[in-house]
N, C-alpha and C positions, 0 to 999 in steps of 0.2 A: 504494500500500500504506500509506503513512504519511499520505496526504491532507494534504500540505504545499504551501504556495505556492512557485511556481517562482522563487525569488529566491536571491541569494548567501547561502551559509551554511546552506541548508535541510538538514534531516535526511537527505533522500534521497541527497545527495552522498556522505556517508560510507557509507551502505548500499550504494550502487552500487559504490563503491570497494572495500568488503570483499568483495562478490560477485566482482568482477573479480579481486582478489588471490587469492581461493580458486580461481577458475578457472585462473589462471596456474600455481598450484602443483599442481592436481589434474586438469586436463582437457587433451585434445589440442587442442580448438577452443573458442573463446569468441566468442559473437556478442553484441555490445551494440548494440541498435537503439533508436532513438527520436529525439526532438527535444531535442538537447542544446545549449543556448545557450552559446556560447564563454565569455562573461564569467561564467557561472555554473558550468559543468562543465568548461571547457577545461583548467584546471590539473590537475584530477584525471584526466581522460582522457589528457592528454599524458603525465603521469607513468607511467600504466599502460602506455601504448603503448611507452614507453622501457624498462620493466621486462620486457616479454615477449620471448621469444627471437625471435619473428617476429611482426610486427604489420602489419595491413592496415587502412586507413581509407578510407571512401568518403563522399563528400558529394554529395547530390543538389542540384545547382544549378538549382532550378526557379523559374520565375516564380510570382508569387502566383496568377495565373490557372490555371496548370498544377497548382499545389498544390490549389486548390479542385476542379478537375476530377478529380484522383486521389482526393481525399477522398470525393467523391460516388460513387466506384465501390466503396467499402468495404462489406462485408456487416455489419460490427459498427458500434458507435457512431460516428457521424460528428460532426465539429465544425461549428459554425455559421460562416458567413462572417465574422461580427462577431468571434467569439472567435479565429478564425484570424488576422484582421487585427491583433489585439492582440499576438500572439506571433510573427508572421512577421518574420524578419530575413533579408533577402537577402544572399547571399555571406558567410555567417557561418562561414568556413572555419576548421578547427582549425590548419591549416598545419604539420602534422608532415611528416616526410620521406617517408612512404609514402602520403600522402593522394592519392586519385584523385578528381578532380572529374567527376561524372557529369551529363551534360546531359539535358534533358527528351526528347530523341529516343530515348533508351535505354529499352526496355520491360522488363517484369519478367523475361521469358524471357532476354533478352540480359544483363541484370544478373546473374541467377543464374549464367549461364555465364561471365561475367567473373570472378566470385568463385571458382567452381569451378576455372577455369583458373589464377587467381592462387594457389590452394592446391594446384596440381598434381594435381587430382582430375579424374575423367572428367566431361565435359560431358553435359548432358541433351539428348535429342532432343525435338522439339516434342510428340510424342505422349505421352511420359512426363511432360513438363511439364504438359500439359493435364490429365492424370489427377491431378495434385497438388491441383488446385482451389484455388489460392492466391487 
């Protein structure tokens, strides 16, 4: 949205922080998804996870090869292997108390059901999941 470089102190950090704080005050669930490099976004994310009544954090611990493989399955804009190599940081865990490390054997269906279970919500059956067309 702001078209800023992904570096410490960039404008998107405060924007994301404000959106999360708004969500904490006004919403039942907040989902923050993306590639958040710990040295850039870690402090802001950690502070917001501590502010929330309940927080869950998931880290996909994927190899670079698996990251490329999953990127190639996306319907929308895909990243080039070269650009991915520039930002890929293995094991860049946030290390907050509720962080779950998800390995590459977990598929989308399983991951969605892990999250739903952690939220004490009903899990999806495979037929319903397939209709979502994620």
